[in-house]
C-alpha positions as a printed Julia matrix, in Angstrom:
276×3 Matrix{Float64}:
 -26.81  23.15  -22.61
 -25.39  23.37  -18.52
 -28.23  24.57  -17.54
 -31.02  22.48  -19.01
 -29.06  19.79  -17.02
 -31.46  20.63  -14.09
 -34.97  19.98  -13.7
 -36.3   23.48  -12.39
 -34.41  25.49  -15.75
 -35.96  22.28  -18.03
 -39.25  23.27  -16.1
 -38.89  26.78  -16.99
 -38.34  26.95  -20.42
 -41.64  24.35  -20.77
 -42.98  27.02  -18.91
 -41.69  30.13  -20.86
 -42.87  28.65  -24.26
 -45.92  28.03  -23.33
 -46.52  31.75  -22.04
 -44.81  32.64  -25.27
 -47.91  31.69  -27.28
 -50.71  32.75  -24.86
 -49.29  36.27  -23.75
 -49.22  37.39  -27.49
 -53.04  36.0   -28.5
 -53.95  38.04  -25.67
 -52.34  40.84  -25.04
 -53.33  41.68  -28.91
 -56.31  41.54  -28.17
 -56.08  44.07  -25.14
 -54.25  45.85  -27.1
 -56.89  46.5   -30.02
 -59.83  47.27  -27.65
 -57.32  49.25  -25.44
 -57.86  47.75  -22.18
 -53.76  47.45  -22.21
 -54.61  48.84  -18.47
 -56.69  45.65  -17.86
 -53.97  42.81  -17.29
 -52.78  45.13  -14.72
 -55.62  45.78  -13.29
 -56.57  42.48  -12.91
 -52.78  41.46  -11.48
 -53.22  44.05   -9.28
 -56.77  42.87   -7.82
 -55.5   39.44   -7.97
 -52.9   40.06   -4.62
 -56.32  40.58   -3.27
 -56.89  36.29   -3.69
 -53.41  36.3    -2.85
 -54.2   37.73    0.26
 -57.5   36.84    1.29
 -55.98  33.15    0.5
 -53.28  33.61    3.69
 -55.45  35.32    5.3
 -58.42  32.21    5.6
 -55.55  29.31    5.58
 -56.59  28.15    1.32
 -54.64  27.93   -1.5
 -54.01  31.35   -2.86
 -54.03  30.67   -6.4
 -57.4   29.36   -6.05
 -58.65  32.3    -4.18
 -56.82  34.7    -6.91
 -58.39  32.41   -9.42
 -62.05  32.97   -7.89
 -61.07  37.36   -7.69
 -60.08  37.62  -10.82
 -62.93  36.15  -12.03
 -65.49  38.37  -10.07
 -63.01  40.96  -10.98
 -63.38  40.6   -15.07
 -67.14  40.39  -14.33
 -67.12  43.39  -12.79
 -64.79  44.97  -15.37
 -67.61  44.24  -18.21
 -70.58  45.55  -15.97
 -68.25  48.8   -15.39
 -67.48  49.05  -18.76
 -71.24  48.82  -20.22
 -72.05  51.98  -17.27
 -68.95  54.04  -19.44
 -69.24  52.65  -22.47
 -67.54  56.36  -24.06
 -64.59  56.02  -21.23
 -64.28  52.73  -20.55
 -60.49  53.16  -18.42
 -62.52  54.95  -15.77
 -63.93  51.56  -14.63
 -60.38  50.08  -15.0
 -58.54  52.65  -12.59
 -61.44  52.71  -10.57
 -61.14  48.75  -10.49
 -57.15  48.72  -10.14
 -56.97  51.41   -6.96
 -60.32  49.26   -5.01
 -57.78  45.71   -5.28
 -55.07  47.0    -4.19
 -56.45  49.35   -1.31
 -58.25  45.96   -0.47
 -55.04  43.63   -0.81
 -53.62  46.25    1.6
 -56.39  45.81    4.28
 -56.27  42.02    3.85
 -52.34  41.97    4.48
 -52.94  44.6     7.48
 -55.57  41.99    8.92
 -53.07  38.57    9.17
 -50.67  38.61   13.01
 -47.82  39.13   12.1
 -48.16  40.05    8.19
 -47.65  38.32    5.35
 -45.19  40.56    3.14
 -42.71  37.48    2.81
 -45.66  35.32    1.71
 -46.8   37.77   -0.55
 -43.48  39.4    -1.86
 -43.13  35.87   -4.16
 -46.42  36.69   -5.99
 -45.6   39.98   -6.27
 -42.55  39.44   -7.97
 -42.76  35.85   -9.16
 -40.19  33.8   -10.12
 -40.2   31.22  -12.91
 -37.26  29.4   -11.7
 -39.69  27.83   -8.73
 -42.01  26.66  -11.48
 -43.25  22.7   -10.3
 -44.24  19.99  -12.79
 -47.58  21.14  -11.71
 -47.94  23.83  -12.47
 -46.2   23.61  -16.11
 -49.1   20.86  -16.47
 -51.68  24.0   -15.25
 -50.13  26.15  -17.99
 -50.28  23.67  -20.79
 -54.07  23.17  -19.67
 -54.39  27.14  -19.85
 -52.14  26.75  -23.46
 -54.55  24.23  -25.28
 -58.0   26.16  -24.13
 -56.63  29.63  -25.07
 -55.99  27.86  -29.1
 -58.58  26.39  -28.94
 -60.54  29.69  -28.33
 -58.46  31.26  -30.11
 -59.43  28.89  -32.97
 -63.1   28.7   -33.15
 -64.2   32.17  -32.41
 -61.05  34.29  -33.88
 -62.71  35.94  -36.5
 -66.41  36.9   -33.71
 -63.69  38.36  -31.41
 -62.25  40.76  -34.41
 -65.91  41.74  -35.01
 -66.13  42.13  -31.48
 -62.82  43.46  -30.83
 -63.13  46.16  -34.34
 -66.97  47.14  -34.64
 -69.38  45.76  -31.2
 -72.34  47.81  -32.75
 -71.87  46.06  -36.28
 -70.91  42.78  -33.96
 -74.39  43.31  -33.07
 -76.3   43.57  -35.74
 -74.61  40.94  -37.02
 -76.53  39.1   -34.03
 -73.25  38.08  -32.25
 -74.04  37.89  -28.57
 -70.95  41.12  -27.95
 -71.36  40.84  -23.91
 -71.07  37.83  -23.86
 -67.64  37.67  -25.86
 -66.63  39.76  -24.3
 -67.21  38.94  -20.94
 -65.53  35.79  -21.47
 -62.52  36.99  -23.36
 -61.94  39.67  -19.71
 -62.77  36.09  -17.86
 -59.84  34.25  -20.11
 -57.67  36.58  -19.0
 -58.02  36.72  -16.3
 -57.4   33.1   -15.5
 -54.4   33.69  -17.45
 -53.08  36.05  -15.77
 -54.15  34.28  -11.99
 -51.47  31.6   -13.4
 -48.95  33.4   -14.58
 -48.7   35.14  -11.97
 -46.78  33.26   -9.32
 -44.39  32.48  -12.0
 -43.65  35.95  -13.25
 -45.37  38.44  -10.8
 -47.83  40.66  -10.06
 -46.16  43.88  -11.07
 -44.48  42.45  -14.17
 -47.21  39.85  -15.57
 -48.46  42.79  -17.74
 -45.91  44.0   -19.61
 -45.4   40.29  -20.8
 -48.72  40.27  -21.7
 -48.88  43.48  -23.43
 -45.16  44.13  -24.66
 -44.49  41.44  -27.43
 -48.47  42.33  -28.89
 -47.62  46.24  -29.22
 -43.8   45.53  -30.46
 -45.76  42.83  -33.5
 -48.2   45.55  -34.08
 -45.18  47.8   -35.11
 -43.73  45.55  -37.64
 -47.18  44.69  -39.63
 -50.25  45.53  -40.37
 -51.93  42.13  -41.47
 -53.17  41.24  -38.08
 -52.27  37.33  -38.8
 -49.08  38.22  -39.48
 -48.98  40.48  -36.38
 -50.23  37.4   -33.98
 -47.48  34.96  -35.43
 -44.86  37.92  -35.39
 -46.14  38.83  -31.44
 -45.32  35.3   -30.67
 -42.04  34.67  -32.16
 -41.31  37.87  -30.55
 -42.85  36.63  -27.16
 -40.54  33.99  -27.71
 -37.25  34.91  -28.47
 -38.3   37.29  -25.03
 -39.09  34.15  -22.72
 -36.27  32.47  -23.71
 -33.6   34.9   -24.22
 -34.31  36.93  -20.85
 -34.26  33.19  -19.06
 -31.6   32.59  -20.24
 -29.63  35.82  -19.95
 -31.13  35.31  -16.18
 -29.68  32.17  -15.23
 -26.22  33.39  -17.03
 -26.68  36.92  -14.69
 -28.09  35.88  -11.07
 -31.03  38.06  -12.49
 -34.49  37.98  -11.07
 -36.2   36.32  -13.9
 -39.28  38.11  -14.51
 -37.17  41.52  -14.72
 -34.95  40.11  -17.14
 -37.33  39.02  -19.49
 -39.69  42.06  -19.45
 -36.54  44.21  -20.19
 -35.86  42.65  -22.55
 -39.03  43.15  -24.03
 -38.0   46.97  -23.73
 -35.32  47.06  -25.08
 -36.39  44.66  -28.26
 -39.2   47.77  -27.79
 -36.51  50.33  -28.28
 -34.52  48.58  -31.1
 -37.17  48.01  -33.29
 -38.59  51.45  -33.24
 -34.88  52.7   -33.36
 -34.91  50.63  -36.63
 -37.67  51.43  -38.45
 -37.42  55.26  -37.81
 -34.3   55.26  -39.54
 -35.67  52.37  -42.47
 -38.0   55.73  -43.02
 -35.24  58.26  -43.41
 -33.88  56.14  -46.25
 -36.94  55.75  -47.09
 -37.33  59.32  -47.53
 -34.45  59.93  -48.33
 -34.89  57.54  -52.01
 -37.58  59.39  -52.5
 -36.07  62.66  -52.97
 -33.58  62.09  -55.16
């Protein structure tokens, strides 16, 4: 294929494959833990790291990693304060993070709008070989953690009381999950954009959950959908000249709508057959 002759497209496809595996794994647990908005919150808070990095002339990616890890710790602490209304902590942190980011942007002489804009919208076609290596390292970490801590995380996700009774370090597991999610968002954000990274993480999991009730099968379907969405969206973006992150997200949205329609039609057909 012609587009694969370009180095930047090769890097983009490599990054897409890695993200397609990482995102559904974390996204599924976010959905099951009813923390879908946490990804959106951390992506907004990550803008604080970007703005702070440009303000004090430090690598924005490094500052973003520091900020999202701190934010993940704060989310877990506030979640314990509002155990019944966990979404309150997410709403507060999202508002505070976005407000602080805007204030920091205003402090830079001449502004930093153009620099921050690339982090808002991202561009997978500008990814470098170094970023692919970082993504691959993150890919290995997520896979290893999922392999060794899948069962404890499963128990903590569905019943924290039972997990605590069984002697599992519930707070530590939850905290570690928040941190790895924050680090993932910080790494993916320059590629997918702060405004779209949460959709790329949550949508494949949300779609796969409608197609199966088995946890393992949902995970497999999520990865497959992630691959289709990432690679399909990237191909369409190249052919049509549309923004990569937005195109990938719209492919997932279309997949979500079509799968819902097919399931609805299937249920009606099944009911009609039973009636006969």
